C-alpha positions, 0 to 999 in steps of 0.5 A: 500500500505504500506506493498508493499512500505516496501517490496520495500524499503527493497530491497526484489525485488532485493533479489528475482530477484537474487535468480531466476536469480541464478536458471536460471544460474544453469540450463544453466550451468547444475549444478542441483540440486543446493544445498539448502543453496546456494539460502538462503546464496545468498539472505541473502548476497545480502540483507545485502549488499544493506541494509548496503550500504543504512544505510551508505548512510543515515549517510553521507547524509544531507538535504531532503531525498528520501522516501527510505532513510527516511525509512532506517534512521527511522528504522536504529537501527532495520535494524542494528540488523536484518543485524547482525542476517542475517550475523550470519545466513549466516555465519552458513549456509556457512558450509553447502555449497559445498567447491568451493562455500564457497571459492568463497563466502569468496573472493567475500564477502571480496571484497564487504565488502571492497567496502562498506567501501571504498564508506563510507569513500570517500568524497562526490564528489570523482571521484572514486564514479563514479565507483559505478554503474559498480562495483555494477553491476559486484559484483551482477552478480558475486554473481549470476553467480559465485556461479554456475560457481565455481561448474563447471570444465569449462565454455562455451562461451554461459555461458560467453556471458549470464553472460556478458549480465546479467551484462550489464542488472544489469548496465542498471538497476542501471544507469536507476535508477540513471538517474530517481533519478536526477529528483526527487524533494525531493532529497537534495544534489544529490549524485555524480554518472555517471548520474550527471557526464555524463548528461542525454543525454549521459546516454540515449545513453549508455542505448540504446546501452546496450539494442542493445548489449544485444538483439543482443547477444540474437539473436546471441546465438539463431542462432549460439549456438549448443548442444556442446556449452552449458551445460544445453541444446540448447533450454534452452540456447536459451530461457534464452538468449531471456529472458535476451533480454526481460529484457533489452528491458523492461528497455529500455521501462521504459527509453523511457517513463520517464513521466509515470514511474517516478510517484510513483517510477514506474520505480523502481518497474518495474525495479527491477521486471525485475530480476523476469522474469527468473522464466518464463523459469525455 
């Protein structure tokens, strides 16, 4: 099982999910064929951001750590070298991207770098840390969908709606993980987050409403969308909307059965794997 845990600790499920979701967004927006370097650069940048964020976390943290944090602390030097190499490769591949994409990527990359540095410099219980989950969800979604939209002259209402649905799912994923982490016995000083500030009952309600909103939007697209309102075709818009609804429902199921999904970090394995589901409609 060690290779599987390493695969998970390295955030590779999230990276793969970002690439598959980006492919779904490209097909929905009728941006095909998508440039080959887009997926590679997206994968590299997502991995770099997640890894750097974790490495900075372990530098600030004290006391007992989660296995994920322990892994990054143990291999910090090696991971730092790989991050540097990945950043160099991404920088080279940027020159192969279409001009609108690399322009968008430079702006988004600067924002992400500023976010990571700001989080590292803030005190442990600074109120601004409560924005971490929604900001990460927005930045992650912007990378997945924005790199496609940058190649479009206009964006339809259906595309905007599905992009917002994806952002809600990304936030649902992060808040759910945050909620589960509060119950992990090996966590030392608990990080200041929305789960610690709002409490489990409020987070449960928010997660339920997020699921309801995403599912309602999925059915709305299926009932009201027409061929003139989508770029990639009505049937694909309906399939992708339903898939986003299923992704949100899977996260809701994890939330409903915490006793089962907290064992062996099942919530994290399945919670990250929901971003692989877009592969089923490609």
